[in-house]
N, C-alpha and C positions, 0 to 999 in steps of 0.2 A: 601510960597516960601522958607522960612527958613527950613521948615520941609522936603521939597523935596530935598534941597541941602544936608541936613544931611543924608537923606536916600541914596542919590547917593554916598556921601562920605563913609558912612558905608558899602555900597555894594562894593565899590572899595577897601576899606581896607580889607574886608573879602576875596575878590578874590585874593588880593595880598598875604595875610597871607596863604590862601589855596595853592597858587602857591609856596610860600616859604616852606610850610610844605611838599608839594610833592617833591620839589627839595631837601629838607633836607633828605626826605625818600630815594630818588633815590641816593643821594650822599652816604648815609649810605650803601645801597646795593652795590654801586660801589667800596667801599673801601676794596675789597678783598686783595689788595696788602699789606694792613696793617697786614694781618694775614697769608698770603701765600707767599712762596718764588717765586713760578711760578703760572701762572694763570691756571684755570681748562681747560680741553679739550674743544675745541669749538664744540658746537652741530652742527651736519651735517644734511642736506645739507647746505652749506654756501660757499661763495667765499673765505673766509679765512680758514686756512692760505694760503698764496700765494706761488707759486713755479714756476720755469721755466725749468722743466725737458724736455729733448729731447730724442727721441728714434727711431721714425719712420722717416727715412731719406726721404722717398718718399713724406711725407707731407711737408717737407721743400721745395722740388722741386715744388710741386703744388702751394704752397703759392707764391714762387718767380715768377711762371708763371702768377699768378693772378695780380701781380704788373706790369709785362711787358704788359699784355693784357688788362689792364683797359681802358675803353673808356667812352666818354661823350655823352649821348643821344642828348643833345642840339647841339652838333657839327656835327650831321648827316646832310646830304644835304636836309633839309626840304624846302629850297628855290626852289628846283626842282619839288616839289610836288604841282602841280596846280589843286586844287580841283574843280575849276570852269569848267573844262572839263568833269566832271561827273554830271549826273543828281542827283536830291535830293534822288531819290529812290536808286540809286547806292551808293551814299554817306552814306545813312542810313544803307544799307546792309553791306558795308565794315566796318563801325563803329560798327555794331553789332558783327562782328567776333572779333574785338579788345575788345569788351565788354566781350565776352565769355572768351577770354584770360585773361582779367583783373580779373575775378573771381578767377583765379589760380595764375597768375604771380604777380598781384598787391597786393595779400594778402600774397605773399611769404616773403616780408621783415619782418613783425612781426612774421611769423611762424619760420623763421630761427633765428630771434633775440631771440626767446624763447629757441631754441636749443643752441644758442651761450651762453646764460646765464647758461644753463645746463652744458655746457663743463667746465665752471668755478666752478660750485657747485660740479661737479664730479671730480674736480682736474685733468682734462685731461692734456696731454702733451701741451707744449707751442705752438707747430706748429699746433696741432689740433684746439686749440682755435683760432689761427690766421686764419686758413682755414675757420672755420665757420664764422668768421668776414667777410672774403672776399666774402663768399656766400651771406651773408646779404647785403653787399654793391652791389654785382652784381644784386641781385634781385630788389634792389631799382632802378637800371638802367632799368630793364625790366618793372617795374611799370611805370617809367617815359615815356617809349616809348608808352605804352598803352594810357596813358593820353594825350600825345602829338598828337598821331594819332587821337584819338576820338575828341579832342578839335579842331583840324584842319578840320576834316571832317564835324563835326556838327556845328562848330562855337559856341560851348558851352562846358563848362568844365566837364560835366558829362552826361551820357546817361539817367539818371532817371528823372531829372527836365527839360530836353530838350523837346521842343514842336515839335513832329514829323510833317513833311511836307507832308507825303504820307500815304496811307492806310497801305502799307507794313511796313513803319516806326512805325506806331502805334502798329501793331502786334508784331514787333520785340522788341519794348520797353516793352510790356507786358511780353515777354519772359525774357528780361533783369531783370525786377523786380523780377521775380520768381527765376532767377539764383542767384541774390544777397540775396534773402530771404534764399535760401538753403545754400549759402555760410556762412551766419550768423549762421545758425544752426550748421554747421560743425566746425566753428571757436570756438563755445562754447565747442564742443566735444574735439577739439584739446587742449584747455586750461586745460580742466579737465584731459586729458589723459597723457600729457607730464610728469608731476611729477611722475606718477605711473610707468613709463617704463624706462628701461635701454637705454643707447645710442645705444647699439647693435640692439635693436628693432627699434629704430628711423631710423637707417641707412637703413634698408630694405625698410621702407616707402619712405624715401627720394630717394633712388636709383631707385625705381619704377617710381617715378615722373620724375627723370632726364633722364631715359632711353627713356620714351615716348616722353618727350619734345625734346631731342636731335634729335630724328627721324623726328618729324614734322617740326622743325625749319630749318633743313638742306634742307628739301623738299621745304619749303616756300621760302627760299633764292633762290633756283634753279629756282623756278617758278615765282618769283616776276618780275613785269614789271617796277615798280617805283624804281628808284635808292635808295631812302631813305628806302624803305621797304627791298630791297635786302641787304643793308648794316646792317640794324637793325637785320634782321633774321640771317645773317652770324655771327654777334657778339654775339647774344643771344645763337645761337647753339654752338659756341665755349665755351661760359661760361658754358652751361649745360654739355658739354663733360667734362670739368674740374671738375664740381661738382660731376659727375658720378665717376671720378677717386678718389675723396675724399672718397666717400662711399665705393667703392671697396677696397681701401687701408685699411680702418678701418675694413671692414669685414674680410679681409685677416688676420688682426692682432687679431681680437676678436672672430671670428666665430668658430675657432677650439675648443674653450672652451665654446661655448654657451650652456646654460642649456636647458633641454627638455621643461621646462615651457616656456622659451623664443622662442624656436622653434615653439611651438604650437601657440604662439601669432603672430609670423611672418607669419605663414600660413594664419591666419585670416586677418592680415593686408594686405596681397597681394590681397585677394579676395575683401576686402573693398576698397582698393586703385583702383582696376580695375573699380568697380562700380562708384566710385567718379570721377576719371579722365576721364571716358568715355564721360563726358559732353563736354570736349574740344577736346579729341583725337578721339572720335567716335560719339556716341549719348547717351544722358542721359537715363539710364534704368528707366522706369516709376515706377517699384516696389521699387526703392531705392530713387529716386529723387521725391520730391513733386512738380509735374508740371501739368499744365492743359492738357486736351486731345488734344488740337490743337498745343501744343508746338513744336513737331517734324515737323509737317506740316509747321508751320511758319518758323522754322529754315531752313528747306530744301529750302523753297521759297527764303529766304534771301541769302543762299549760291549760289543758281542758278543765282540770279541777280548779285552777287559779281563776280562770274566766268565770266559772260557775259561782265562785265565791265573791265575784264582783271586782276582781283585780284585772284591769285591762291588759291583755296581751294580744297584739295583732294576730289575725288568722294567717295561715300559710300563704294564701294568695296575696294578702295585703303586705306581708313581709317581703314577698318576692317583688311586688310592684314598688315598694319603698326602696329596695336595694337597686332596682333598675333605674329609678329616677335619680338616686344619689350618684350612680355610675355615669349616667348621661350628663349630669351637672358637672362632674369631674372631667368628663371627656370634653365638654365645651370649653373648659379652662385650658386643658392641655393642647387642644387643637389650635389655640391662638399662637402657640410656640412651636408648632409643627412637631409635637412629640407623639409618636405613634401610640394609639390606645390598644391595649390587649383585647383579644376576644374574650367575652364573658358569656359563653353560650348558655350558662345556667339561667340567665335572665334575658336571653335573646339579643345580646349585643355582639355585632360582628367587629372584627379587628385583627390585629396581628397575633398569630398563634404563639403562645409562650408555654413551652412544655418542660423546660429545664429549670424547675424551681428547686434550688438548693438552699437549705437553711443557713449554710455558712456564708452565703453570698447576699442574703436579703435582710432587710430591716423589718421585722414583724411590727405591725402598727397596733397601738393599744388605745 
């Protein structure tokens, strides 16, 4: 017993001494001030040194608008949404649409949080940092709406561990699992890509997502039968329009001096973004998304049931036209800066062929 105590004591003493040695070593390294009048330059990227430069007045206006227009998802009229009037098949079909949206909107808070950090490390203007903070805050609201809708419809807090009540529900849950699996792959790609690229490249990716989102949410608001969904879509669409203004303002500031290398990257990003976002705005291309052969069939069946229940989902041709218009709007922006637009043959847009889409080199947009 005495031997064991001695061993414990000796071990603790050794650890303490080791810690003191390390601390002593660290304090020695930290004593630069003893030998230098001023500290060395801070290695970048780093959030320090801090500054509060202002220059782009439009960003100040957008940030002020974000404060005026902020809203609370919990304050929406959820009490008017009586799920009992829908069948379980209808509830599962509508919840599936919100699940598709959650792959994108519910992952957006960490995506924009990463970009928000980058604005600090790149020592962006104060208003630019605040605007990206506001986007992160907005996207958190959008995530909450997805979760609140799914939870109310399914009486369960997530679509993956929920036990489906119908055959369609089982098929749609399989789809949901594949959607989240693909989302996880692209999240890994995003984390690897963000440090490698300039904010100018990121803006193009974000703008593409916002243009597509603004289109669909305004349509969903106009077609919504449930007051809570109409209010949610209206608020989300307004947010996305403001996010679009942030990207456009920064592009106007930075793109006149964008490098040829960044132009080439933007072209690839647009093509990759089309393929990625098609899962929510159109249909997921099977050559890009890792999905089973019955995925599209299951999704179309779910959308048909949701429409029959009164939940507005655009038909195939309407989705295609929406996507085409969003791409043409984006093309008109990039044309101003002589940035080649990629071919999007799926919606009838000619352009530069982009075939070498590598997830390690692109920034998936959410």
